[in-house]
Structure formats: C-alpha cells, structure tokens
LUMZADO-315039 format. One record per atom (N, C-alpha, C): x, y, z. Coordinates in steps of 0.05 Angstrom, whole numbers, plus 32768, in hexadecimal, padded with zeros to 4 digits. Example, Ala and Ser with C-alpha at 12.3 -4.5 7.8 and 13.67 -1.06 7.14 Angstrom:
81087F8E809C;80F67FA6809C;81087FBE809C;81017FD3808E;81117FEB808F;81028001809D;
//
This chain:
823B7DAF811B;821F7DAB8118;820B7DAB8132;82167D9C8141;82087D94815B;82017DB38169;82167DC6816C;82117DDD8176;81FA7DED8167;81F77DEB814D;81DC7DF28140;81BF7DEB8146;81C77DD0814F;81AC7DC18150;81A67DC88171;81B77DCA8182;81AF7DD2819A;81AA7DF38198;81B37E03818D;81AA7E1A818A;818A7E1C8187;81877E0B816B;816C7E11815F;81597E058170;81617DEE8183;814E7DE58198;81487DF181AD;815B7E0881BA;81557E1A81CD;814B7E3781C7;81547E4581B0;81487E5E81A6;81417E578181;81277E5D817F;811E7E5A8164;81197E738157;81147E868165;81117E9E815A;81287EAC814B;811C7EB98133;81297ECB8122;81217EE2812A;81317EF38131;812D7F128132;81397F238119;81207F2E810C;81257F4280FE;81277F5F8100;813D7F6B8101;81427F808106;813F7F9680EE;81397FAB80F3;812D7FBD80DF;812C7FDF80E1;81377FF080D4;8137800B80DE;8120801880E5;8103801080D5;80EE801580DC;80D8800080D1;80C07FFE80DC;80B07FE880D3;80907FF580D8;8088800680C3;806B801680C7;8060800880AE;80437FF980B4;80367FF5809B;802D800B808B;8028801E8098;8016803A8093;803080468077;804C8042807B;8060804A8070;80708037805E;805C80208053;806F800A804B;808280098039;80977FFD8036;80AD7FFC8021;80AF7FE28016;80C67FDF8004;80CF7FCA8001;80DC7FB38015;80EA7FC08024;80FA7FB1803C;80DA7FA6804D;80D07FB88054;80B97FAE8068;80A57F95805C;80A27F96803F;809A7F878033;80A67F6D8034;80BF7F6A802E;80D57F578033;80CF7F44804A;80CE7F54805F;80D77F4C807E;80B77F438086;80A67F4E807F;80837F408089;80817F288072;80837F25805C;80817F138053;80927EF98058;80AB7EFD805A;80C37EE78067;80B47EDC807D;80B17EF08095;80A47EE180A7;80897ED380AA;80797EDD809A;805E7ECC8092;80687EB2808A;80737EAD8079;807F7E95806F;808E7E848081;809E7E92808F;80AF7E8480A6;809D7E7680B9;808D7E8380C3;80787E7A80D6;806F7E5D80CE;80707E5580B5;805D7E3E80A8;80727E2C80A5;808D7E3380AA;80A27E2080B3;80A97E1D80D0;80997E2380DB;809C7E2380FC;80B57E388107;80BF7E4A80F9;80D17E5880FF;80C57E748108;80C67E7B8123;80B57E8E812E;80C57EAD8128;80BD7EC18127;80CE7EDF811F;80C27EF18131;80D87EFF813C;80CE7F1A8148;80D77F378137;80CB7F4C8132;80D97F658125;80DF7F748139;80F37F7F8136;81037F94814A;810C7FAB813B;80FE7FC7813D;81007FD9812C;80FF7FF28140;8110800B8138;810780258147;80EA802C8145;80E480438151;80CA804A8150;80C88065813C;80D68061812B;80D880768114;80BF80758103;80B1808B80FE;8095808F80F3;808080808102;80878077811D;806B806C812C;8076806D814B;806680638158;806E80668174;80748051817E;808880528199;8099803C81A0;8081802981B1;8085800D81AF;80787FFA81B8;80777FE681B1;80667FCE81BD;80677FB881AB;804A7FB281A2;80477FA2818C;80307F9D817B;80357F858172;801C7F75816C;801C7F628168;800B7F56814D;80117F4B8136;80017F4C8120;80077F348115;7FEF7F298111;7FF37F02810B;80057EF58119;80047EFA8131;80197EE98141;80307EF18141;80397F078133;80587F0E8134;80587F288143;806E7F218158;80737F3B816D;80807F4E8158;807B7F6A815B;808F7F808153;808C7F90816C;80A87F98816D;80B17FA98182;80BD7FC58174;80B97FD88178;80BD7FEA8173;80C98007818E;80E2800F8186;80F5801E819C;80FA80378198;80FA804881AD;810C806481A9;81238061819A;812D80788190;813E807B8182;814A8095817C;816180978176;816D80B88177;818180BD815E;818580CF8152;819C80D5813C;81AD80E68145;81C680DA8151;81DD80E78164;81E581038150;81D08114814E;81DF8130813E;81D281478147;81E081588154;81DD8170815D;81CD817E8146;81BE8192814E;81AF81AA8139;819D81998125;8195817D8128;817D81738115;8163817C811D;815881878104;813B81958109;812A817A8109;810E8184810D;80F98172810E;80F7816B80F0;80F4817C80E7;80F1817280C0;8105815F80B6;8122816580C1;8133814F80B1;8139813680C1;8131813B80DA;812C812180E7;8112811280D7;80FE811D80D7;80EA811180C4;80F3810280B0;81048116809F;810B81098080;812080EF8083;812B80F3809E;814480DB80A6;813280BE80A5;811980C280B4;810680A980BF;80FD809E80A2;80F780B18092;80EB80A48076;8104809D8067;811A80A78062;812E80978056;814A80A3805F;815980918066;817D80908061;817E809C8083;816B80958096;8175809B80B4;8188808680BE;8198808F80C8;81B2807F80D9;81B0808280F8;819780748108;8197807C8124;81A5806D8135;81A1806F814C;81A7805D8166;819080598177;818F803F817B;817980368191;8184802581AA;8186803581BE;8193802781D7;8180800E81DD;8161801381E2;814F800681E4;81517FEC81D2;81547FF581BE;81557FDB81A6;816B7FCA81B1;81807FD181AF;81937FBD81BB;81917FAE81D5;81887FBC81EA;81787FB381FE;81677F9481FC;81597F9B81ED;81467F8C81DD;81547F6E81D2;81647F7481C2;81757F6381AF;81847F5181CA;818F7F6381DD;81A47F5A81ED;81937F3F8200;817B7F478208;816E7F358218;81647F1E820A;81567F2381F3;81487F0F81DF;81527EF581DB;81437EDE81DA;81527EC381D7;814D7EC181BB;815B7EB881AB;815B7EBB818E;816E7EAB8183;81617E9F8174;81787E8E815D;818D7E9E814F;818A7EB38140;81997EC2812D;818F7EE0812C;819C7EEF8124;81937F0C811D;818C7F148103;81787F1A80F6;817F7F1D80D7;817B7F3980DC;81877F4C80CB;818A7F6980CF;817E7F7380B7;81697F7F80B1;81667F898097;81677FAB8091;817A7FB380A1;818A7FD280A7;81A47FD0809A;81AC7FE580A1;81D07FEA809A;81D87FFE80B6;81F3800880B2;81F9801A80C2;81F5801580DE;81F0802680F5;81EE8025810E;81D780148112;81BC800B810A;81AF7FF78112;81C47FD9810B;81D47FD780FB;81DE7FC080F6;81F37FBC8109;82017FD08111;82147FD68123;820F7FC7813F;81F77FD28143;81EC7FC1815F;81E57FA78157;81D97F9D8144;81D57F7E8143;81F07F778145;81FF7F808135;82237F758138;822D7F768154;82257F87815F;82317F818182;82207F718190;82047F6F818E;81FB7F5A819F;81FA7F408197;81FB7F3A8179;82017F1B816C;821C7F108179;82307F28817E;82457F1B8182;82477F1881A7;82377F2881B0;82377F2481D0;82287F0581D4;82187F0581C6;82077EED81C8;820D7ED681C2;82227ED481B0;82317EBF81A1;82197EB0818E;82127EBE817C;82007EBC8168;81FC7EC38151;81FB7EB78139;82067EC4811E;81ED7EDE811A;81F67EF18106;81E97F0080FF;81EC7F0580DF;81DA7F0C80D4;81D57F0D80B7;81C97F2980B1;81D47F338094;81CD7F53808F;81C07F4E8070;81A67F5B806C;81A27F578052;81A47F7A8049;81AD7F78802A;81B47F8F801F;819F7F9A800D;81887F9C801C;81697FA18009;81697FBC7FF9;817B7FD18005;81847FEB7FF2;819B7FEC7FE7;81A47FD87FE1;81C27FCF7FD9;81D87FD97FEC;81EF7FDC7FE4;82097FE77FF3;821B7FEA7FDD;82247FDA7FD4;823E7FDE7FC1;82367FF67FAE;821C7FF87FA2;821E80007F81;8206801B7F8B;820480257FA5;81ED80407FA7;820080567FA5;81F480667F8C;820380777F7C;8201808B7F92;821C809E7F90;822380AE7FA4;820E80CC7FA3;820080D37F8D;81E880E47F92;81D580D87FA9;81CA80BF7FA2;81B780BB7FB3;81BF80BA7FD4;81D680B77FDE;81E680B37FEE;81E780D17FFC;81EA80E47FEF;81EA81027FEF;81CD810E7FF4;81BE80FF7FE6;819C81077FE7;819981008003;819D80E6800C;819480DA802A;81AD80F38042;81B880F8803B;81CD8103804E;81C181218053;81B48130803F;81AF8146803F;81A08152805B;819181448067;81888152807F;819C81538092;81B581438095;81C6814780AB;81DC816080A3;81DA816E808A;81E981838089;81F181958091;81DF81A080AA;81ED81B680B9;81EA81AD80D5;81EC819080DA;81EC818680F5;8210818280FE;820E8178811B;822B816D8123;82288153812C;82378142811E;8230812A8123;824381258148;822D81208155;82388114816B;824080F78175;823680E68162;823380C88167;825180B9815F;826880CC815C;827D80BB8156;828980AA8169;828580B18185;8289809A819C;827F80868197;8264808C8196;8254806A8194;825C805E817D;8266806B8164;826B805F8152;8285804D8155;8298805E8162;82B78051816A;82B080378177;829B80368185;8294801D8190;8287800B818A;827380128176;825C7FFA8169;826D7FF18149;827E80088143;828A8001812D;82777FF48111;826380118107;8253800480F8;82667FFD80D9;827A800980D8;828B800480BD;828E7FE280BF;82897FD480D1;82927FB780D3;827B7FA380CF;82677FAA80CD;82507F9E80CB;82517F8580BA;82587F8F809A;825C7F76808B;82707F61808E;82867F738098;82A17F638094;829F7F4B80B2;828C7F5A80C0;82857F3E80E0;826C7F3580DA;82597F3680C4;82407F2F80C1;823F7F0E80BB;82357EFB80C5;82377EE080C2;822D7EDA80A2;821A7EEC809D;820B7EE5807E;82037EF98078;82067EFF8059;81FD7F0F804C;81E67F108034;81D67F1B8038;81C07F0F801D;81BA7F29800A;81BF7F297FFB;81BB7F3F7FDF;819F7F357FD0;818F7F4C7FC7;81797F4A7FB4;81827F4B7F98;81947F557F95;819F7F5D7F74;81B67F497F6D;81B97F427F55;81CD7F377F48;81EB7F447F49;81EC7F607F46;81FF7F727F49;82087F6E7F5F;82007F777F7B;82017F7A7F8F;820B7F5F7F9B;82017F4B7F8A;820F7F2C7F97;82287F287F90;822C7F317F79;82447F277F6D;82597F397F77;82537F537F86;82677F637F90;82697F577FAE;82577F517FBE;82597F427FDB;826B7F297FD3;82687F217FC2;82747F077FC6;82957F0B7FB9;829C7F1B7FAC;82B27F267FA6;82BF7F337FBF;82B27F427FCF;82BC7F4D7FE3;82C57F367FFD;82AE7F237FFD;82B37F178015;82AE7EF6800A;82C17EF27FFD;82BF7ED57FED;82BE7EBB8000;82C37EBE801C;82C37EA7802D;82AA7EA3803B;82987EBB803A;82827EBB804C;826C7EB7803E;82547EA8804D;82397EA28040;822A7EB78037;82277EB9801E;82187ECA800D;82047EC67FFE;81EE7ECF8000;81CF7EC47FF2;81C57ED67FDB;81C47ED77FC6;81B57EE77FB9;81987EDC7FBB;81837EE67FC4;81697EE77FCE;81587EFB7FC1;814A7EFA7FA9;813A7F127F9F;81247F137FB0;811B7F2A7FAF;80F87F327FBE;80E47F187FB0;80D67F157FBF;80BA7EFF7FB4;80A37F147FAF;80897F077FA6;807A7F147FA3;80607EFE7FA9;80457F057FB1;80347EF27FB2;80267EF57F93;80297EDC7F8E;801D7ED97F70;7FFD7ED97F6E;7FF47ECC7F87;7FD47EC37F7F;7FCC7EE57F8B;7FD57EEF7F9B;7FCD7F0E7FA6;7FC57F1A7F90;7FDA7F207F7D;7FD97F317F6D;7FCE7F2D7F4D;7FC97F147F4B;7FBC7F077F31;7FA47F0C7F28;7F957F177F3B;7F787F257F34;7F717F3D7F45;7F6B7F577F2F;7F687F6F7F40;7F517F757F2F;7F447F8B7F36;7F317F9C7F2B;7F3E7FB77F22;7F487FBC7F0F;7F507FD27F03;7F367FEA7F00;7F217FDE7EF8;7F0C7FF47EF1;7F0080037F0D;7F037FF17F22;7EF97FFD7F3D;7F1580137F42;7F28800B7F41;7F3C801C7F45;7F3C80377F3C;7F3180367F22;7F3980527F0C;7F1E805F7F19;7F0680517F20;7EEB80627F28;7EF5806F7F42;7F00805E7F4F;7F0780687F6B;7F1680837F6F;7F2580887F57;7F38809C7F57;7F3280B17F3F;7F1980A57F34;7F1080BA7F1C;7F2780B97F04;7F2B809D7EFD;7F4380A57EEC;7F3180997ECB;7F29809C7EB6;7F19809A7EA6;7F2380807E94;7F10806C7E95;7F15804E7E89;7F2580577E70;7F2180687E61;7F30806D7E43;7F4180727E41;7F54807B7E57;7F7380857E5D;7F7E80757E5D;7F9880717E51;7FAB80607E56;7FBA806C7E6C;7FBB805A7E88;7FC4805E7E9E;7FE180577EA0;7FF380667EA7;800F80657EAD;801180657EC9;8022804E7ED5;801E80507EF1;803B80487EFA;804280597F14;805E80537F22;8051804F7F3E;805E803D7F43;805780307F64;807380307F6E;807580447F85;809480467F94;809480587FAA;80A880597FB2;80B1806E7FC6;80AC808B7FB5;80A0809C7FC0;80A280BC7FAA;80BB80CD7FBC;80D180C17FA8;80ED80CD7FB8;80FF80CC7F9A;810F80E47F9E;812380E67F7D;812F80CD7F73;813180BB7F87;813E80A27F81;812C808D7F69;811280927F6B;80FE80807F5F;80F380947F42;80FF80AA7F3D;810180BD7F29;80E080BC7F1B;80D080C27F2A;80B680C47F20;80B380E07F0F;80C280EF7F11;80C481067F02;80C281007EDF;80D780E57ED7;80D280E47EC4;80BC80D57EB8;80AB80CC7EC4;809080C67EB8;808080D97EB2;808480F27EC5;807181077EBC;808081197EAA;809281177EA2;809F811F7E88;8095810A7E72;809180F17E74;808C80E47E5F;806E80F17E5C;805C80EE7E6E;804081007E68;803B810E7E5B;8051812A7E62;805381497E57;805E81427E36;807081307E33;807781297E17;806281197E0A;8056810D7E11;803B80FE7E05;802581127DF9;802181237E10;800D81337E08;8013814B7DF4;802E81507DF4;803B81627DDE;803881557DC4;803C81397DBF;803B812E7DB1;801E81257DA2;8005812A7DB6;7FEB812D7DA8;7FDF81197DB8;7FEA81077DC8;7FE380F17DDA;7FDC80FC7DF1;7FBD80FE7DF3;7FAE810B7E08;7FA180FA7E1B;7F9D80E37E12;7F8B80CE7E1E;7FA580C37E33;7FB380C97E39;7FC680B77E50;7FC580C97E69;7FCB80BD7E7E;7FC980C37E98;7FD880B67EB1;7FDC80C07EBF;7FF980B37ED2;7FEF80B07EEE;7FF0809C7EFB;7FEF809C7F12;800980967F25;800F80A77F39;802980A87F44;8021809E7F64;802E80857F65;802080747F82;803680727F91;803780777FAE;804C806F7FC2;804C80877FDA;805A80757FF1;805E80898007;8075809E8000;806E80B8800C;808380CE8005;809980CB8015;80AC80CB800D;80CD80CD8020;80D580E48018;80D780F88007;80DA810A7FFE;80C2811E7FFA;80C281308010;80B281468008;80AF81587FF5;80D481607FF9;80DB81737FE4;80D281677FCA;80D8814E7FC1;80D6813F7FA7;80B881407FA0;80AA813D7FB9;808C81377FA7;807D81577FA1;808B81677FB8;808681887FAA;808E818B7F90;80A681867F86;80AE81897F6D;80A0817A7F5A;8096815E7F5D;808481597F4E;806481697F46;805E81687F5D;8042817A7F59;804781917F50;805D81A17F58;805E81B77F42;806881B27F26;8076819E7F24;807D81A07F00;805981937EF3;804A81897F03;802C81857EFC;802281A07EF2;802081B17F07;801981CD7F08;802781DD7EF0;803881D97EE9;804B81E97ED3;804281E27EBA;803C81C67EB8;803A81BC7E9C;801D81B47E9B;800981BB7EAF;7FED81BC7EAB;7FEA819F7EA5;7FF381907EBC;7FEE81737EB9;7FDD816B7ECD;7FDA81777EDC;7FC581737EF9;7FB081607EF1;7F9D81627EDF;7F8681517ED5;7F9281387EC9;7FB181397EC4;7FB781177EB7;7FC2810B7EC9;7FC5810E7EE5;7FD981087EF7;7FC980FF7F12;7FCB80E67F1A;7FC180E17F34;7FD280E07F43;7FD680EA7F61;7FEA80E47F74;7FDF80D97F88;7FE180C27F8C;7FDF80B07FA8;7FF080A77FBD;7FF080B37FD0;800680B87FEB;8008809C7FF9;800680847FE5;800B806A7FF0;7FF5805B7FF7;7FF680437FED;7FE080317FF3;7FE4801A8003;7FD380148016;7FDC7FFD8027;7FE07FE38020;80027FD58028;80067FC78024;7FF57FA9801C;7FFA7F928012;7FE97F7A8010;7FC97F80800E;7FC27F998004;7FA87FA28002;7F9B7F9B7FE2;7F837F977FE1;7F777F977FC8;7F7C7FB07FBC;7F797FC47FBE;7F7B7FDC7FB6;7F927FE17FA4;7FA87FD37FB0;7FCA7FD47FA4;7FC67FC37F91;7FB57FA87F91;7FB77F9D7F7A;7FA37FA57F63;7F8D7FB37F6C;7F7F7FC17F55;7F8C7FCF7F46;7F9F7FE27F58;7FAB7FF67F4A;7FC17FEA7F35;7FC97FD47F33;7FDA7FCB7F24;7FCC7FC47F04;7FB27FB47F12;7FA47FAA7EFB;7F927FC57EEC;7F967FDE7EF8;7F867FF47EEB;7FA07FFE7ED6;7FB87FF57EDC;7FCC80077ECE;7FCB7FF87EAD;7FDA800A7E9A;7FDE7FF87E7A;7FF77FFC7E7C;800780087E8A;8026800A7E85;8031800A7EA2;80407FFF7EAD;805480057EC6;806D800E7EC1;807480237EC8;808F802E7ECA;809E80347EE0;80B680277EE2;80CA802B7EF3;80DC803E7EE8;80E180527EF3;80F780627EE8;810D80657EFC;811380547F0F;8126805C7F1C;8142805C7F19;814C80737F2A;816C807B7F24;818180617F2C;817380587F41;818380427F50;816F802D7F5C;817980187F54;816180027F63;816C7FE17F60;81767FE37F82;81837FCA7F7F;81707FAE7F74;81557FAD7F78;81437F997F6F;81267FA67F5E;81177FB07F70;80FB7FBA7F65;80E87FA67F67;80DD7FA57F84;80C67F8D7F85;80B07F967F79;80A87FAD7F6E;80937FB57F5C;80907FAB7F47;80AA7FA57F3D;80B27F967F23;809D7F7C7F27;80A37F707F3C;80977F567F3C;80747F567F3B;80717F6A7F4B;80527F757F50;80497F777F38;80507F8C7F24;80487F897F07;80407F777EFC;805C7F647EFF;805E7F447EEE;80487F3D7EF2;80407F347F10;80307F207F1C;800F7F2D7F14;800E7F477F10;7FF17F507F0A;7FF17F4C7EE7;80077F4C7EDC;80027F477EBB;7FFF7F637EA9;800F7F797EC1;80137F937EB9;802B7F947EAA;80317FA47E90;80487FA57E81;80587FB77E8F;80787FB27E93;80877FCB7EA4;80A07FCF7E8C;80AB7FE77E93;80B97FF97E84;80CB80017E9A;80E27FF97E98;80F37FFD7EAD;8116800D7EA5;811D80197EB6;813A801B7EB7;814980047EB9;816080097EA7;81767FF17EAB;818C7FFA7EBE;81847FFA7EDB;81937FFF7EEE;81997FEE7F09;81AE7FE57F11;81B67FD37F26;81A77FBB7F20;819A7FAE7F36;818A7F937F32;81747F977F24;81687FAB7F1D;814E7FAC7F10;81547FA77EEE;816B7FB27EEE;816F7FAB7ECA;81827F927EC8;81807F827EDD;818B7F667ED9;81717F557EDF;815E7F5C7EED;81477F4D7EF4;81367F4E7EDB;81307F667ECB;81237F607EB7;812F7F5C7E9E;81267F447E91;81307F3D7E75;81227F4E7E5F;81337F5F7E4E;812C7F767E40;811B7F6D7E28;81047F6F7E21;80F27F6B7E0E;80E97F4C7E11;80EF7F437E25;80E57F297E2C;80CC7F297E3D;80D57F367E55;80B97F397E68;80BC7F537E74;80C87F657E67;80C77F807E6A;80DA7F997E58;80DC7FAD7E5E;80E67FBF7E4B;80FA7FC97E56;81147FD37E4E;81237FE07E61;81317FF87E51;813380157E63;8144802A7E4F;815A80357E67;8168804B7E5A;817780517E6B;816D80647E80;817E80677E97;816B80787EAC;816E80967E9F;815B809F7EA5;815580BD7E9E;815880C47E7E;815080B07E70;814E80B57E59;813380B77E50;812580CE7E4C;810D80D47E3F;810780C87E28;811A80C97E13;811580C57DF5;811080A67DF9;812480977E0A;811E80777DFF;8102806F7E0D;80FE807F7E27;80E380797E32;80CC807C7E26;80C980907E18;80B480977E02;80B180837DEE;80CA807D7DE5;80CD80707DCD;80BC80497DD5;80C380497DEB;80C1802B7DF5;80A0802D7DFC;809B80447E09;807A80457E10;806A80487DF5;807980537DE0;806980557DC8;805F80397DB7;8075802E7DB9;807F80147DB4;806580027DC4;80677FFF7DDD;805A7FE97DE8;80367FEE7DEB;8033800A7DE5;801980187DEC;8009800E7DCC;801580127DB5;800F800C7D9E;80147FED7D8E;801F7FD97D9A;80247FC17D96;80167FAC7DB1;80027FA87DA9;7FEA7F897DBE;7FFC7F767DC4;800B7F6F7DA5;80157F577DAC;80347F4F7DBB;80427F717DC0;80537F6B7DCD;804E7F727DE7;80377F827DEF;802C7F817E07;80277F697E16;80137F547E01;800E7F3B7E12;80267F297E14;803A7F2C7DFD;804D7F157E02;805C7F1E7E1E;80677F387E24;806E7F447E39;80647F337E51;80497F3E7E59;803A7F3E7E6D;803B7F177E6C;80397F087E5D;803A7EEB7E5A;80527EE07E6B;80657EE67E59;807F7EDC7E67;808B7EE47E7B;80807F037E8D;80877F097EA0;80777F007EB9;80617EF57EAE;804E7EE77EC7;805C7EC87EC5;805F7EBC7EB2;806D7EA47EAB;80857EA77EC9;809A7EB77EC2;80AA7EBE7ECE;80AE7EBF7EEF;80977ED17EEF;80987ED97F12;80877EC27F1E;80767EB17F17;80697E987F18;807F7E877F28;808E7E7E7F18;80A37E6B7F18;80BC7E6E7F2B;80C07E8B7F28;80E07E937F34;80DB7EA87F4F;80C07EB47F58;80C57ECC7F6C;80AE7EC57F7C;80A17EAD7F80;80927EA97F98;809D7EAE7FAE;808C7EBB7FC7;80997EBD7FDC;80A87E9D7FED;808E7E8F7FE3;809C7E737FF4;80B37E657FEC;80B87E6D7FD1;80CE7E657FC2;80EA7E757FD3;80E37E917FD7;80FB7E9D7FE2;81007E977FFC;80E97E95800A;80EE7E8C802A;80F87E71802C;80F37E5D801B;81067E418017;81257E498019;81237E5B8007;81437E5D8005;81527E6C801B;813E7E818029;81467E8A803F;814C7E778058;813C7E63805D;813E7E558071;81537E418070;815C7E3C8056;81777E2A804D;81917E398054;818F7E55804A;81A37E6A8053;81A57E6E8070;81927E728084;81927E6F809E;81A37E5D80AB;819F7E3F80A1;81A87E2580A3;81C97E2A80A6;81CA7E338088;81E97E358080;81F87E448093;81F07E5D8090;81FC7E6E80A8;82067E6680BE;81F07E5880CF;81F37E4C80E6;82077E3B80F0;82077E2A80D5;82167E1380D6;823D7E2080D1;823F7E3080BF;82577E3F80B9;825E7E4D80CD;824F7E5B80E2;82517E6D80FE;825B7E5B810E;824C7E468117;82567E31812F;826C7E258126;826F7E1A810E;82847E0F8105;829F7E21810C;82977E348104;82BA7E478103;82B87E52811C;82A27E548127;82A87E568148;82B97E3F815A;82B27E278152;82BE7E13815C;82E27E10815B;82E37E218143;83067E1A8133;83157E30814A;83047E438152;83137E56815D;83197E50817C;83307E5B8188;83397E4F819D;83257E6081B7;
//
C-alpha cells in the first residue's frame, strides 16, 4: 500500500492510449475515453490521450485542458494500397508507432489505460513493464466473442499484402497483452464472464458505457426534421452507428421496403453515422436506388458528438433500430433511452443482455426481418407499449448508467489494480 501511495504522490496522470482519436470520426470508444477523462478531472485525476495520427495529423492538441498527442504510425505490410490503408484507419487497423512508444517511455504517469488491442496494446505492455507500473486494457470492441465473419471483414485490406512485422511482433508479443495486463475492463456481461473464466486471479471489472442523461433529455425533433427535409407526418425509423456491415443498416432498409410493399407509405428512415466501409455504404445506396427508396431514406455521414444536433436526431425519431450482427454493448441504446425513444435491437452479445425484452426495449434475432417487422408493427400501433418502454428505459438509464456513476467505479478499479500490482511486485524476489 505504501508503494501505491508514493506512486500516486509523484505521478498522478493516467495515460489513455487509443488507436485513433478523431472528433470528426467519433465512435463509441472515443466517447467512453472522452467522457471518462472529463469526470476524472473532477476527481483531480489528470489524464493524457496518446493515439496514432490515423485519420488526423500528427501533433499535440489541447481541448478543455486535456493534452492529446497523435503520432506517426505504420502498418508493417508490403503492398498495402492507400485505399486499404484508409480502410484500416477506420476499422480494424493494427499499426505500430515508434514515436508513441517513445512518448510513453518518457511520460511521468501513474498507470497506462489502453483502449486498443493487438500491437498498440503490445507497446503499452512493454513500456509499462519497463517503467514498473500497471497497465489496464479495456475490451471496447469485445475479444472473446467477436464473430469470425467480422474478423475476416476487418482483415480484407491485408489480403494481397506481405506481413513484414513478424520480427517486431516476436519482440512485442501482442499475444501476451491480456496475460500480462494488470487489469481488464469489459463493457458487456458475456465478455466479463469469459474474462473471469480465463483470468480468475486477475482484477477484472464489468464497466458498461455511460451517457450524459441531462444532455439527451431535451431535444428539438421538429427542428431536425426541418433541417433534413423529413415530413412531420412520416414515422421516422432511425439508426445511429458506424456505417459498417457489423451494424447491418441494410436490414433497416429492408424493413422500410417491406413496409412500403405492405401499404405503409408514411415511413421514413434516417441512417446516421461515420462511414467506416465505403463498399458497404455504396451497397446501401444501391439498394435504395434499385428499390426506389431514395425519397424515403436520409443518409447523414455522421453528426458531431456531444452536439445538440445529435440530441435532436434522437428526439426526431419515432423508433430507434439497432440491427447489429455483433455488439459488445451498444452505447447508442443508452442515448435512445435517455432521449425517451423506444428501441428495437438484436439479441446479440452484450446488447442482448443490456436490454430487458418487453421491459425497456424489444429484441429480435439477428438478421430476422420477419421478427423485426412484427415488432415494429406492434410498437407503432400500440401507444401504451410505446409509453411503457420509454418510461422504464428512462428510469433505468437514469439510475444505472450516468457517466458520474461509471467513473466512480473506474477510479475504484484503478486503486484496486494498483494495490494488486504493487503487492504482487513486493512478493517477487
């Protein structure tokens, strides 16, 4: 315990390491990191963000007193085309950054909290070991339950390249990042159970994502509809997430088509999110053209995080649909709940465990259009069900998922990990 106190007194900073951190290309991981840092600051725990310069330029940026460092990086693959490199930057990239390693080596910090996997985490592992400090890994995108189809899709840009990173990998040992981590954080129940099974003696925390309840409580849905030319009388289906095969927005468009074929013409869909797969985005637009859905669909390539426009979008929606094929948690579900927007979602991963079916949302089997259509018709035609789901969802998100509550748990976990790490260190000769 004395070692822990001495370390806290001399080095208070927590360094958050993430593969990319770009406000214009915001995702769930970036949201967790930023909201955590904002509230850690209230507890006098300073933070730094260290990332690669993926989708941004290298350099230092200071926002709201938080230092953000972005460093040059490379993918150790011969024959990697520029377009494929960009796809990896968006999703699934596994880079090295030597200058990031140098920064971590020189930085005075209490611990390293890594929000990425593979080679970025391997850098954290080596530096933490050299500095004699703990490192924690958060499994934002899951680890134990990621479908093979998603892994294959993420690796497609590397298909015709030659991996020259094997020598570096032999030194950094990415395969050991969880084995050697001082603590592991999981966002979903299913991943948490498997992590505890694999590492029974390691500090492991289930820490769901949070949401700013007050920020999402009030929005102007009419303004959003006017802004994007969506008629007020249209029932608005909304999907907010990365435009990516994993999120399966195609199923939302198929629902829209089915509704039209069954005579429900006053239904509109808004597909909102940063594009992480140009190929899939093209597929969605082609589907709309082939089935004459252009006038019934609004595509918005991302809305600024923490913006009033994002809040207004949720309040404009009549039904929120999350059709993901794989979802460790689903932070957008919390945002929909906080906005009193009813949600229909797939029964997959952490998402299926987060939502209580017929209590605070409705669940269907992944890819099952008939089930989705039945639930949508039921929700649209039953105002009492709509109101009950919204009421119970808002009560639950307000009591269980505020960022302040989550960060209090995170701080306690930092303390637990440090005590465990330094106590174990004292035992070793």
